[in-house]
C-alpha positions as MATLAB code, in Angstrom:
seq = 'MKGMSSDAVVVTLDVSSSGVRTLLFDAQGRQREGFGERSDCQFAATADGGFEGDAEALLDRCLRALSGIHQQVQEAGLRPAGVGLSALWHTLLGVNGDGEPTTPIFHLFDTRSARQVNELRRRLNPQRVHERTGCVLHTSYWPAKLLWLAQTRRDAFGATQRWISFGEYLFLKLFGSATASTSMVSASGLWNQAANDYDQEMLAALPIDILHLCPWGEMDQPQSSMILPYGSMWPSFQGIPWFPAIGNGACDSIGSGCLTPDRFALRVGTTGALRAVCEKPATPVPDALFCYRVDRSRYVLGGSLSNGGQAARWMHRNLALPDAAEIEKHLRAAKPGAHGLLLLPFFSGERSPYWRSDLRAAITGINLTTQSIDLLHAALESVALRFLEIYQVMAKTVGQPRTIVASGGDLIESQAWTQMIADAIGFPLTSFPEPEASSRGAALLALERLGVIRDMAEAAPRWGTVHRPRPELQAVYAELLGKQRHLFEKLYSEN';
ca = [
      22.988   18.272   -3.301;
      23.592   22.009   -3.719;
      25.963   23.573   -6.188;
      25.857   20.864   -8.816;
      27.261   21.478  -12.292;
      25.202   23.344  -14.877;
      25.942   20.530  -17.351;
      24.091   18.013  -15.171;
      21.566   15.678  -16.762;
      18.656   13.856  -15.145;
      16.791   10.721  -16.173;
      13.006   10.660  -15.911;
      10.511    7.829  -15.721;
       6.876    8.635  -16.435;
       4.104    6.082  -15.784;
       0.761    7.093  -17.304;
      -2.503    5.366  -18.220;
      -1.211    4.831  -21.746;
       2.436    3.939  -21.290;
       5.803    3.968  -19.538;
       8.427    6.394  -20.809;
      12.047    7.182  -19.888;
      13.808   10.328  -21.122;
      16.940   12.389  -20.471;
      16.920   16.142  -19.739;
      19.692   18.706  -19.401;
      20.108   21.325  -16.660;
      17.776   23.759  -18.486;
      14.970   21.212  -18.696;
      15.551   20.476  -22.378;
      15.037   16.959  -23.634;
      18.198   15.307  -24.970;
      17.459   13.702  -28.313;
      18.353   10.064  -28.872;
      17.705    8.935  -25.303;
      14.693    7.125  -23.917;
      12.487    4.073  -24.139;
       8.710    3.647  -24.290;
       6.272    0.775  -23.829;
       2.496    0.604  -23.521;
       0.578    0.088  -20.281;
      -2.240   -2.395  -20.006;
      -5.136   -1.740  -17.646;
      -8.209   -3.901  -18.146;
     -11.864   -2.975  -17.732;
     -14.193   -5.520  -16.164;
     -17.938   -5.921  -16.684;
     -18.726   -4.926  -13.087;
     -17.026   -1.517  -13.359;
     -13.493   -2.552  -12.482;
     -10.337   -1.117  -14.028;
      -7.231   -3.000  -12.978;
      -3.590   -3.451  -13.815;
      -1.048   -6.125  -12.939;
       1.662   -4.734  -10.653;
       4.342   -7.190  -11.784;
       3.635   -6.566  -15.472;
       3.796   -2.778  -15.040;
       6.960   -3.116  -12.966;
       8.509   -5.200  -15.748;
       7.747   -2.457  -18.295;
       9.412    0.106  -16.043;
      12.487   -2.077  -15.562;
      12.866   -2.621  -19.299;
      12.516    1.100  -20.005;
      15.090    1.924  -17.325;
      17.477   -0.728  -18.655;
      17.188    0.747  -22.136;
      18.035    4.302  -21.136;
      20.769    3.090  -18.772;
      22.504    1.439  -21.704;
      22.140    4.656  -23.713;
      23.659    6.927  -21.054;
      26.490    4.472  -20.455;
      27.305    4.353  -24.162;
      27.315    8.167  -24.197;
      29.671    8.277  -21.204;
      27.167   10.193  -19.060;
      26.598   10.004  -15.327;
      23.100   11.327  -14.435;
      22.821   13.608  -11.418;
      19.526   12.035  -10.388;
      16.288   10.363  -11.434;
      12.895   12.090  -11.369;
       9.627   10.155  -11.456;
       6.134   11.070  -12.593;
       3.327    8.572  -12.039;
      -0.433    8.188  -12.147;
      -2.263    9.863   -9.320;
      -4.842    7.790   -7.363;
      -3.491    4.273   -8.069;
      -3.924    1.870   -5.161;
      -2.559   -1.604   -4.440;
      -1.836   -3.673   -1.378;
       1.351   -5.548   -0.496;
       2.028   -8.133    2.196;
       4.875   -8.253    4.696;
       7.213   -9.624    2.015;
       6.393   -6.761   -0.342;
       4.396   -8.966   -2.707;
       1.102   -7.704   -4.190;
      -2.077   -8.801   -2.465;
      -4.301   -6.972   -4.965;
      -4.157   -5.707   -8.541;
      -3.455   -2.029   -9.172;
      -6.764   -0.211   -8.924;
      -7.016    2.673  -11.403;
      -9.058    5.837  -10.850;
     -11.550    4.532  -13.451;
     -12.539    1.657  -11.139;
     -16.107    2.428  -10.018;
     -16.943   -0.704   -8.004;
     -16.813    1.219   -4.722;
     -19.860    3.396   -5.563;
     -21.912    1.877   -2.730;
     -19.087    2.576   -0.291;
     -19.004    6.216   -1.444;
     -22.631    6.519   -0.381;
     -21.840    4.814    2.912;
     -19.072    7.331    3.635;
     -21.360   10.201    2.673;
     -23.822    9.031    5.324;
     -21.142    8.681    7.987;
     -19.091   11.807    7.235;
     -19.858   15.381    6.251;
     -18.966   15.392    2.509;
     -18.417   19.151    2.397;
     -16.042   19.087    5.368;
     -14.161   16.151    3.843;
     -13.705   18.141    0.627;
     -12.584   21.230    2.554;
      -9.951   19.285    4.486;
      -8.666   16.811    1.912;
      -9.299   18.667   -1.363;
     -10.882   15.413   -2.576;
     -14.562   14.704   -3.121;
     -15.962   11.440   -1.764;
     -15.779    9.527   -5.036;
     -14.690    6.174   -6.430;
     -11.498    7.727   -7.843;
      -9.966    8.028   -4.404;
      -8.684    5.612   -1.780;
     -11.280    5.852    1.042;
     -14.170    4.207   -0.822;
     -11.847    1.659   -2.459;
     -10.380    0.664    0.914;
     -13.841    0.226    2.381;
     -14.910   -1.800   -0.657;
     -11.864   -4.046   -0.339;
     -12.494   -4.597    3.367;
     -16.077   -5.643    2.623;
     -15.634   -7.667   -0.580;
     -12.010   -8.894   -0.676;
     -11.566   -9.875    2.944;
      -8.701  -12.332    2.421;
      -6.656   -9.886    0.345;
      -7.460   -7.050    2.743;
      -6.413   -9.093    5.753;
      -3.138  -10.125    4.098;
      -2.160   -6.530    3.281;
       0.466   -4.864    5.442;
       0.839   -1.681    3.400;
      -1.434    0.281    1.052;
       0.600    2.062   -1.594;
       0.561    3.731   -4.994;
       2.397    2.207   -7.934;
       5.231    4.733   -7.503;
       5.775    3.431   -3.976;
       5.726   -0.137   -5.259;
       8.495    0.693   -7.721;
      10.609    2.163   -4.912;
       9.878   -0.869   -2.744;
      11.254   -3.186   -5.431;
      14.291   -1.037   -6.280;
      15.288    0.166   -2.812;
      13.420   -1.999   -0.334;
      11.529    1.072    0.898;
       8.018    2.036   -0.287;
       8.699    5.774   -0.210;
       5.941    8.182   -1.252;
       5.901   11.854   -2.126;
       3.579   14.329   -0.453;
       2.229   14.981   -3.942;
       1.141   11.389   -4.415;
      -0.423   10.936   -0.964;
      -2.167   14.327   -1.183;
      -4.341   13.001   -4.021;
      -5.428    9.856   -2.181;
      -8.309   11.355   -0.199;
      -6.475   10.559    3.071;
      -4.470   13.796    3.344;
      -5.382   16.981    5.196;
      -4.072   19.717    2.883;
      -3.923   22.508    5.476;
      -2.321   20.334    8.180;
       0.037   18.752    5.612;
      -0.508   15.392    7.280;
      -2.920   12.459    7.230;
      -6.536   13.361    7.939;
      -7.380   11.815   11.269;
     -11.161   11.936   10.836;
     -10.931   10.064    7.539;
      -8.578    7.440    8.957;
     -10.942    6.912   11.893;
     -13.759    6.147    9.432;
     -11.787    3.438    7.616;
     -10.726   -0.087    8.667;
      -7.022    0.728    8.354;
      -4.297    1.973   10.646;
      -1.771    4.717    9.942;
       0.871    1.962   10.121;
      -0.554    0.669    6.823;
       0.564    3.891    5.078;
       3.830    5.622    4.239;
       5.160    7.276    7.435;
       5.050   11.081    7.322;
       8.748   11.398    8.136;
       9.784    9.156    5.224;
       7.863   11.068    2.559;
       9.774   12.924   -0.149;
      13.096   11.392    0.903;
      15.268   10.451   -2.088;
      16.783    6.978   -2.224;
      20.189    6.204   -3.712;
      21.235    2.657   -2.760;
      19.463    0.096   -4.934;
      19.178   -3.451   -3.708;
      20.266   -6.477   -5.727;
      20.086   -7.109   -8.589;
      19.376   -3.539   -9.712;
      22.450   -1.846   -8.255;
      24.711   -4.138  -10.253;
      22.468   -4.013  -13.344;
      22.511   -0.212  -13.507;
      25.833    1.076  -12.105;
      25.287    4.545  -13.592;
      22.027    4.837  -11.616;
      23.480    3.520   -8.355;
      24.505    6.083   -5.728;
      22.541    8.972   -7.249;
      19.300   10.348   -5.776;
      16.029    8.921   -7.027;
      13.153   11.202   -6.055;
       9.792    9.634   -5.109;
       7.142    9.793   -7.816;
       5.232   13.066   -8.153;
       1.627   13.015   -9.401;
       1.647   13.263  -13.177;
      -0.881   16.116  -13.148;
       1.432   18.245  -11.014;
       4.361   17.323  -13.262;
       2.380   18.283  -16.357;
       1.653   21.750  -14.951;
       5.306   22.313  -14.040;
       6.593   20.868  -17.305;
       4.350   23.048  -19.470;
       5.549   26.188  -17.677;
       2.397   26.829  -15.628;
       4.105   27.701  -12.353;
       1.792   30.468  -11.099;
      -1.994   30.833  -10.673;
      -2.287   33.119  -13.705;
      -1.207   30.312  -16.047;
      -3.647   27.462  -16.397;
      -2.452   24.088  -17.703;
      -4.987   22.278  -19.881;
      -4.161   18.700  -20.758;
      -5.892   16.043  -22.797;
      -4.522   12.532  -22.439;
      -6.563    9.462  -21.610;
      -8.334   11.741  -19.164;
      -8.339   15.543  -19.119;
      -7.694   18.358  -16.666;
      -7.455   22.113  -16.231;
      -5.109   23.090  -13.376;
      -3.339   25.995  -11.692;
      -0.322   25.837   -9.357;
      -0.764   28.007   -6.249;
       1.231   28.834   -3.126;
      -1.887   28.512   -0.975;
      -5.115   26.569   -1.435;
      -8.479   28.017   -2.342;
     -10.686   28.292    0.743;
     -13.128   26.711    0.436;
     -12.389   24.500   -2.560;
     -15.350   24.802   -4.990;
     -17.447   21.647   -5.270;
     -16.407   21.099   -8.891;
     -12.653   21.225   -8.223;
      -9.896   19.313   -6.430;
      -6.903   20.595   -4.477;
      -3.762   18.447   -4.157;
      -0.059   19.141   -3.646;
       2.872   19.576   -5.976;
       5.103   19.277   -2.915;
       5.060   20.472    0.692;
       5.051   24.149   -0.317;
       2.918   24.262   -3.488;
      -0.647   23.303   -4.291;
      -2.352   22.366   -7.533;
      -6.006   23.341   -7.921;
      -8.170   22.239  -10.799;
     -10.883   20.187  -12.377;
     -10.417   16.738  -13.862;
     -12.283   14.782  -16.532;
     -12.449   11.012  -16.528;
     -13.170   11.207  -20.258;
     -10.719   13.251  -22.304;
      -8.812   11.498  -25.058;
     -10.559    8.305  -23.980;
     -13.787    9.546  -25.629;
     -11.984   10.030  -28.944;
     -10.208    6.672  -28.650;
     -13.497    4.870  -28.092;
     -14.741    6.361  -31.359;
     -11.582    5.344  -33.217;
     -11.767    1.785  -31.833;
     -15.409    1.208  -32.629;
     -16.294    3.288  -35.704;
     -15.196    3.183  -39.347;
     -13.596    6.632  -39.476;
     -11.657    8.365  -42.271;
      -7.890    8.795  -41.991;
      -6.393   11.482  -39.728;
      -5.927   14.059  -42.498;
      -9.555   13.753  -43.597;
     -10.757   14.019  -40.005;
      -8.743   17.203  -39.453;
     -10.067   18.707  -42.665;
     -13.644   17.923  -41.657;
     -13.263   19.293  -38.124;
     -11.684   22.531  -39.338;
     -14.594   23.168  -41.696;
     -17.481   21.909  -39.538;
     -19.645   24.339  -37.579;
     -20.243   23.496  -33.900;
     -23.427   21.507  -33.480;
     -23.966   21.160  -37.232;
     -24.155   17.362  -36.855;
     -27.398   17.737  -34.890;
     -26.216   15.443  -32.106;
     -25.995   15.809  -28.342;
     -23.416   13.504  -26.776;
     -22.509   13.124  -23.102;
     -19.051   11.480  -23.023;
     -19.320    9.624  -19.721;
     -17.629    6.372  -20.751;
     -16.030    6.043  -17.288;
     -18.443    7.983  -15.124;
     -17.248   11.538  -14.534;
     -15.319   13.649  -12.096;
     -15.517   17.462  -12.463;
     -17.966   19.061  -12.189;
     -20.408   16.259  -11.289;
     -18.266   13.753   -9.365;
     -20.574   10.851  -10.201;
     -19.291    7.403  -11.026;
     -22.749    6.199  -12.106;
     -22.886    8.367  -15.235;
     -22.710    6.663  -18.621;
     -22.259    7.975  -22.137;
     -25.417    8.944  -23.999;
     -26.204   10.306  -27.453;
     -29.346   11.704  -29.049;
     -30.173   12.990  -32.513;
     -28.902   10.127  -34.705;
     -30.760    9.778  -37.997;
     -30.197    8.021  -41.322;
     -27.842   10.733  -42.556;
     -25.565   10.624  -39.472;
     -22.021    9.541  -40.318;
     -19.265    8.152  -38.144;
     -17.303   11.393  -38.335;
     -20.347   13.246  -36.959;
     -20.190   11.030  -33.869;
     -16.492   11.777  -33.443;
     -17.125   15.513  -33.886;
     -19.864   15.406  -31.260;
     -17.591   13.544  -28.825;
     -14.732   16.041  -29.202;
     -17.162   18.929  -28.931;
     -18.647   17.495  -25.748;
     -15.225   17.217  -24.111;
     -14.619   20.864  -25.089;
     -17.858   21.802  -23.325;
     -16.745   19.933  -20.190;
     -13.620   22.125  -20.193;
     -15.839   25.197  -20.511;
     -17.693   24.190  -17.344;
     -14.427   23.713  -15.438;
     -12.922   26.926  -16.813;
     -15.882   28.966  -15.586;
     -15.367   27.686  -12.029;
     -11.569   28.080  -12.177;
     -11.764   31.683  -13.393;
     -14.117   32.589  -10.539;
     -11.853   30.885   -8.000;
      -8.334   32.054   -8.891;
      -9.117   34.826  -11.386;
      -8.904   35.208  -15.130;
      -5.687   33.585  -16.382;
      -3.011   35.402  -18.326;
      -2.257   32.267  -20.353;
      -3.691   28.793  -20.856;
      -1.146   26.241  -22.062;
      -2.582   23.166  -23.807;
      -0.580   19.944  -23.731;
      -0.987   16.242  -24.431;
      -0.474   14.040  -27.440;
      -4.167   14.125  -28.368;
      -4.049   17.896  -28.842;
      -0.683   17.821  -30.598;
      -2.174   15.394  -33.118;
      -5.342   17.460  -33.639;
      -4.953   21.202  -33.989;
      -8.645   21.282  -34.916;
      -9.596   19.888  -31.502;
      -7.345   22.441  -29.790;
      -9.112   25.198  -31.727;
     -12.484   23.719  -30.759;
     -11.604   23.913  -27.049;
     -10.345   27.507  -27.438;
     -13.622   28.438  -29.150;
     -15.686   26.712  -26.460;
     -14.025   28.347  -23.447;
     -13.561   31.681  -25.230;
      -9.891   32.060  -24.307;
      -6.664   31.640  -26.341;
      -4.884   28.304  -25.977;
      -1.109   28.269  -26.358;
      -0.002   24.822  -27.479;
       2.861   23.005  -25.795;
       4.385   21.156  -28.752;
       6.387   18.611  -26.751;
       4.406   15.423  -26.008;
       6.133   14.711  -22.677;
       5.199   17.641  -20.418;
       4.923   15.333  -17.382;
       8.446   14.001  -17.911;
       9.776   17.537  -18.254;
       8.031   18.499  -15.012;
       9.596   15.548  -13.190;
      12.998   16.627  -14.533;
      12.551   20.243  -13.393;
      11.418   19.203   -9.918;
      14.448   16.907   -9.631;
      16.794   19.652  -10.864;
      15.312   22.032   -8.287;
      15.872   19.582   -5.436;
      19.390   18.870   -6.683;
      20.153   22.602   -6.534;
      20.948   22.781  -10.257;
      18.229   25.383  -10.770;
      16.939   27.871   -8.200;
      13.901   29.118  -10.092;
      12.082   26.882  -12.547;
      10.792   30.011  -14.306;
      14.334   30.440  -15.659;
      13.945   27.174  -17.560;
      11.255   28.583  -19.835;
       9.533   26.036  -22.056;
       9.184   26.288  -25.804;
       5.585   27.112  -26.575;
       3.921   26.741  -29.939;
       0.904   28.029  -31.850;
      -1.656   30.280  -30.178;
      -5.218   29.225  -31.004;
      -7.424   32.282  -30.608;
     -11.154   31.847  -30.037;
     -13.518   32.985  -32.752;
     -15.943   35.464  -31.149;
     -18.772   34.596  -33.529;
     -18.880   31.055  -32.048;
     -19.229   32.020  -28.382;
     -23.031   32.163  -28.455;
     -23.187   28.865  -30.355;
     -21.135   27.021  -27.736;
     -23.100   28.644  -24.909;
     -26.314   27.378  -26.509;
     -24.836   23.878  -26.952;
     -23.784   23.805  -23.303;
     -27.301   24.757  -22.288;
     -28.732   21.921  -24.386;
     -26.277   19.429  -22.926;
     -27.117   20.526  -19.397;
     -30.797   20.052  -20.192;
     -30.122   16.529  -21.511;
     -28.034   15.790  -18.436;
     -30.877   16.836  -16.135;
     -33.368   14.717  -18.073;
     -31.196   11.610  -17.915;
     -29.264   11.914  -14.675;
     -31.127   14.201  -12.296;
     -30.682   12.891   -8.751;
     -34.087   14.237   -7.728;
];
C-alpha cells in the first residue's frame, strides 16, 4: 500500500452516540465538500440503569450512509483508496455461531453491572488492574458487563460465541470476519497495555475464554473483499482496504491535530474528554485517568466525562429555554456562580475523576427567582469545573500543554461555553471549527497506513478562535470548585 498517489481520497464512517456519518477526505486530510450522509443513532435508557442499542438498526443506518456516499463518489468518477472507520469505544454485544446478535449493544452509560464491579474489586487488586489495563474497574468497561451477563442473562450468555464491539459487528456483516483494532480492544478493560496483548489475570477472573474474543494476530488487519450482497452493491468500495474501527476518542485527538503530549484535545459531545497522545504510557496511570491505545505504537492518556453535552441536552429537552441567540447573550454576560446554584451533572453516573456509576445529578440553591436559563448556566459551568479537575491531573502527569484544542459540535455552537471552560481551567482553548474531528482522524490514520502520508503533522488542521482565560475569574472558579467538592462530599461520601 506504499507509494500511493497524492490525489488519493478516502471514505470515512464515524459511529458516535449521536449519529452515523460518512465523509470523503483528500490526501491532505481535508474534507471534500458535497460528499457524505448522516443519520441519527438511537440508544435507549431503561429504568434499571440500562442503556442499549439495537445492532441491526444501527447496522442499517451504517449501510444507508455508506450507500449514499458510494453513489456520490461513483457519480463523481472517483475511486477511493480506502475506508477509515471511527466508532464508539466500550460498546459490547454478543453474537452466536451464525453471526447473529444474542444481546443488544451495551453502551458505556449502562450501569446495571455496578454489583459486579464491586465483586471484581473484592476478587482483584483494583490498583493493579488499572496499572495493567489503563481501565478502572467500572461499569463502562467489559469485565463487569460480562460478569453481569453471565449471572443475569444466562441463555444469551450461553448462546454467545464471540464478544465484540459494534465496529467488529460491522466488519462481520460486510466481510464475514469480526476484525478489531488494537485501539478498540485496548479500551475494553481486557487489554494489558504494556504487554500489548490480552490481560491474562483479567481473563482468568471472567467466565469467558480467549476464543470468545478477536484473535491477537487478526487485529488491525484491513479487509478488502466484501461478501454478498455488499460487494456487488458497492463496486467502488470492493477491493480497497477497509481499516478496522479505531476508538472515536483516539480519532478525535488525531483529527484535531493533537499528535504529541504537549497538545491536549478537549472534546464535548454527548460525553466529554481531555486527552493527550503519547509514545509511551504514564507509569503509573493516575487514578482519575485512563490509558488506551491509538494503535500498536501510540497511546492516548486522558480523563473522560460521562456527562458533557448530555447535561446541556437534558436541560434543553426538559426546560422552557430561550432561543440559542438569547442563551449565548446571557452566558456571555453572566458572572460565574451569579445564579446562586450548585449543580452536580451526574445524569449517567460519572467517570473521571470519581469513577462511580452510582452518582446522580443534584442541584441546590433554587428559589422563587431562579429561571430556566440559570439552571442551564449552572449545568454548563459544572461541566467546565469537571474539566478543571481533569486538567489539573493531566498537567501534573504529562506536563503543562503548549496548546489545548477544543472540538465538538456543542462547543462550535456555543462560543460562550468554550470561553467558560477556558476561564475555569485557566488556559487558552483553541477551537477546532470543523464538527467532524473524529472522521478526520480516521481519514488521517487510513492515509498513514496507505502510505499516502508519512507524517500526520504535515497535514496540519485549520484551527479557529483562541479563547483566552480571564485572570480575574480564576479565583471565582476555584471557589466554585471548592463548593462543589464540599457538596459532593456531603451527598456522596463513601465513608
